[in-house]
C-alpha positions as CSV (number, residue, x, y, z in Angstrom):
1,X,0.0,0.0,0.1
2,X,2.9,2.4,0.8
3,X,4.1,2.0,-2.8
4,X,0.7,2.9,-4.2
5,X,0.5,5.9,-2.0
6,X,3.9,7.2,-3.1
7,X,2.8,6.7,-6.7
8,X,-0.3,8.8,-6.2
9,X,1.5,11.6,-4.4
10,X,4.2,11.6,-7.3
11,X,1.4,12.1,-9.9
12,X,0.0,14.8,-7.7
13,X,3.3,16.7,-7.7
14,X,3.7,16.4,-11.5
15,X,0.2,17.5,-12.3
16,X,0.1,20.5,-9.8
17,X,2.5,22.4,-12.1
18,X,-0.3,22.6,-14.9
19,X,-3.1,25.2,-14.8
20,X,-5.6,22.8,-13.1
21,X,-7.1,22.4,-9.6
22,X,-6.7,19.5,-7.4
23,X,-8.3,17.9,-4.4
24,X,-6.9,15.5,-1.9
25,X,-8.6,14.1,1.0
26,X,-10.1,11.2,3.1
27,X,-13.1,8.9,2.9
28,X,-14.7,7.6,6.1
29,X,-17.9,5.4,6.4
30,X,-18.8,1.8,6.3
31,X,-18.9,-1.3,4.1
32,X,-21.3,-4.2,3.5
33,X,-21.2,-7.3,1.3
34,X,-23.8,-8.8,-1.1
35,X,-23.5,-12.4,-2.2
36,X,-24.2,-15.9,-1.2
37,X,-23.8,-15.3,2.6
38,X,-25.6,-12.9,4.9
39,X,-28.1,-10.2,4.2
40,X,-29.3,-9.2,0.7
41,X,-29.6,-5.5,1.3
42,X,-27.5,-3.4,-1.1
43,X,-26.9,-0.6,1.3
44,X,-26.5,-1.5,4.9
45,X,-23.0,-0.8,6.3
46,X,-21.8,-3.1,9.1
47,X,-18.1,-2.6,9.2
48,X,-15.9,0.5,9.2
49,X,-14.3,1.6,5.8
50,X,-11.6,4.3,5.4
51,X,-9.6,5.5,2.4
52,X,-7.8,8.4,0.7
53,X,-8.6,10.1,-2.5
54,X,-7.3,12.4,-5.2
55,X,-9.2,14.3,-7.9
56,X,-7.9,16.2,-10.8
57,X,-10.6,18.6,-11.9
58,X,-10.4,19.1,-15.8
59,X,-13.5,21.3,-15.9
60,X,-16.5,22.2,-13.6
61,X,-18.3,19.0,-14.8
62,X,-15.5,16.4,-15.2
63,X,-12.7,15.0,-13.0
64,X,-10.2,12.2,-12.9
65,X,-10.5,10.3,-9.6
66,X,-7.9,8.1,-7.9
67,X,-8.5,6.4,-4.5
68,X,-7.3,3.7,-2.1
69,X,-9.9,2.2,0.1
70,X,-9.8,-0.4,2.9
71,X,-12.3,-2.3,5.0
72,X,-13.1,-5.7,6.4
73,X,-16.2,-7.2,4.7
74,X,-18.5,-8.9,7.2
75,X,-21.6,-11.1,6.6
76,X,-23.8,-13.2,8.7
77,X,-26.5,-15.6,7.8
78,X,-28.2,-15.1,11.2
79,X,-29.0,-11.6,10.2
80,X,-30.4,-12.6,6.8
81,X,-34.2,-12.5,6.0
82,X,-33.8,-15.6,3.8
83,X,-35.0,-18.7,6.0
84,X,-32.5,-21.0,4.2
85,X,-29.6,-18.8,5.2
86,X,-30.7,-18.4,8.7
87,X,-30.8,-22.1,9.0
88,X,-27.4,-22.5,7.4
89,X,-25.6,-20.1,9.8
90,X,-22.5,-19.2,8.1
91,X,-20.4,-16.1,9.0
92,X,-17.2,-14.6,7.5
93,X,-14.9,-11.7,7.6
94,X,-12.5,-10.8,4.7
95,X,-10.3,-7.9,4.5
96,X,-10.4,-5.8,1.2
97,X,-7.9,-3.2,0.0
98,X,-9.0,-1.5,-3.3
99,X,-7.1,0.7,-5.7
100,X,-9.3,2.7,-8.0
101,X,-8.9,4.9,-11.1
102,X,-11.7,6.5,-12.9
103,X,-13.8,9.7,-13.5
104,X,-16.3,11.8,-11.9
105,X,-19.2,13.7,-13.6
106,X,-21.1,16.6,-11.9
107,X,-24.6,17.1,-12.8
108,X,-24.2,20.9,-12.3
109,X,-21.2,23.2,-12.9
110,X,-19.0,23.0,-9.8
111,X,-16.3,25.7,-10.2
112,X,-14.1,25.6,-7.0
113,X,-12.6,29.0,-7.6
114,X,-16.0,30.7,-7.3
115,X,-16.5,32.4,-3.8
116,X,-20.3,31.5,-3.5
117,X,-21.8,28.3,-2.2
118,X,-21.9,25.5,-4.7
119,X,-23.4,22.1,-4.6
120,X,-23.9,19.1,-7.1
121,X,-25.0,15.6,-7.3
122,X,-22.4,13.4,-9.1
123,X,-21.6,10.0,-10.4
124,X,-18.5,8.1,-10.7
125,X,-17.0,5.0,-12.3
126,X,-13.9,3.4,-13.6
127,X,-11.8,0.3,-12.8
128,X,-10.9,-1.1,-9.4
129,X,-8.3,-3.7,-8.4
130,X,-8.6,-5.1,-5.0
131,X,-6.9,-7.6,-2.7
132,X,-8.8,-10.2,-0.6
133,X,-8.4,-13.5,1.1
134,X,-9.3,-16.8,-0.9
135,X,-11.9,-18.3,1.5
136,X,-13.5,-21.8,1.6
137,X,-16.0,-23.4,4.2
138,X,-15.7,-27.0,5.8
139,X,-18.5,-28.0,8.2
140,X,-19.5,-24.2,8.7
141,X,-15.9,-23.4,9.5
142,X,-14.0,-20.9,7.2
143,X,-10.4,-21.3,6.0
144,X,-8.1,-19.1,4.1
145,X,-6.4,-20.9,1.2
146,X,-4.5,-18.0,-0.2
147,X,-5.1,-14.4,-1.2
148,X,-5.2,-12.7,-4.4
149,X,-6.2,-9.7,-6.5
150,X,-9.4,-9.3,-8.7
151,X,-10.9,-6.6,-10.8
152,X,-14.1,-4.7,-10.1
153,X,-16.3,-2.1,-11.6
154,X,-17.6,0.8,-9.3
155,X,-20.9,2.5,-9.5
156,X,-20.9,5.5,-7.2
157,X,-23.4,8.2,-6.8
158,X,-23.3,11.1,-4.3
159,X,-23.7,14.9,-3.5
160,X,-21.0,17.3,-2.7
161,X,-20.8,20.9,-1.5
162,X,-18.3,23.6,-0.6
163,X,-18.2,24.2,3.1
164,X,-15.3,26.5,3.0
165,X,-13.4,28.1,0.1
166,X,-10.9,25.3,0.3
167,X,-12.9,22.3,1.7
168,X,-15.4,20.1,-0.1
169,X,-17.8,17.8,1.7
170,X,-19.3,14.8,0.0
171,X,-21.8,12.2,0.8
172,X,-21.7,9.1,-1.5
173,X,-22.5,5.3,-1.8
174,X,-20.7,3.0,-4.3
175,X,-21.5,-0.5,-5.2
176,X,-18.6,-2.7,-6.7
177,X,-19.3,-5.4,-9.1
178,X,-16.5,-7.8,-8.8
179,X,-15.2,-10.4,-11.1
180,X,-15.0,-13.1,-8.5
181,X,-17.4,-15.3,-6.4
182,X,-15.1,-16.5,-3.7
183,X,-15.1,-13.4,-1.3
184,X,-17.6,-15.4,0.8
185,X,-15.9,-18.8,0.1
186,X,-18.9,-20.0,-2.1
187,X,-16.7,-20.8,-5.2
188,X,-13.0,-21.5,-4.1
189,X,-10.3,-20.6,-6.7
190,X,-8.4,-23.8,-6.0
191,X,-9.9,-26.6,-8.1
192,X,-8.9,-29.1,-5.3
193,X,-11.5,-27.3,-3.2
194,X,-14.4,-27.4,-5.7
195,X,-16.2,-30.0,-3.5
196,X,-16.9,-27.2,-1.0
197,X,-18.7,-24.7,-3.3
198,X,-22.3,-23.7,-2.6
199,X,-24.8,-21.1,-3.4
200,X,-25.4,-19.4,-6.9
201,X,-22.2,-20.0,-8.7
202,X,-23.4,-18.1,-11.7
203,X,-23.6,-14.8,-10.0
204,X,-20.6,-12.6,-8.8
205,X,-20.0,-11.0,-5.5
206,X,-20.6,-7.4,-4.7
207,X,-19.5,-5.1,-2.0
208,X,-20.6,-1.5,-1.1
209,X,-18.7,1.5,0.5
210,X,-21.0,4.2,1.9
211,X,-19.9,7.3,3.7
212,X,-18.4,10.8,3.6
213,X,-15.5,12.4,1.8
214,X,-13.7,15.5,2.8
215,X,-11.1,17.1,0.4
216,X,-8.9,20.0,0.3
217,X,-8.6,22.0,-2.9
218,X,-5.4,23.6,-4.2
219,X,-3.6,24.6,-7.5
220,X,-3.7,27.4,-10.1
221,X,-6.9,28.8,-11.2
222,X,-7.7,27.2,-14.5
223,X,-9.3,28.6,-17.6
224,X,-12.3,26.4,-18.4
225,X,-12.6,27.7,-21.8
226,X,-14.0,26.1,-25.0
227,X,-11.6,26.0,-27.8
């Protein structure tokens, strides 16, 4: 993770010399898992999630966005409303660290150099690469076979506002569609453990981060001009 942070900081220093405006800040909130174990609610945080993010605002409507997020995904069958899951009684935790690159689109103009109050809803997407443990289940007990990295597609919606001339507060929720089905151990990556698979093996796992962002803005005043 230290290497990834250094890379983002180096990118930030290189781009700050250009006539753009930048944001760097933190994310704090919660995470929840959607898959073959636990609740089926898409937004119901049950574990803390933290992160750092950087935005390079190319115009009042468009930004490049980079982030590193971390949480420990938790799911319990005992809390599910599905009778079969309640009876099965599985429970797992799986640490997730994600690295994300993508873009953010503002529905309204959001010029950070204007002195008046500004607020806009926004959407964001891109590509994530996240690290997690490869789990499998034997007699309701979880084991870790290995750990690996997998890609995911984030779908983020939120609203943000200027609370001071230099600080931006955002509230957002973002679902991650992953390209794996073993976060909950239902489809082990190791073929030797295939006898332990369960659930719907044709669907992929999801996880969701919901919380607040606080970013500090800096950089030269850009000219958002149409050529």
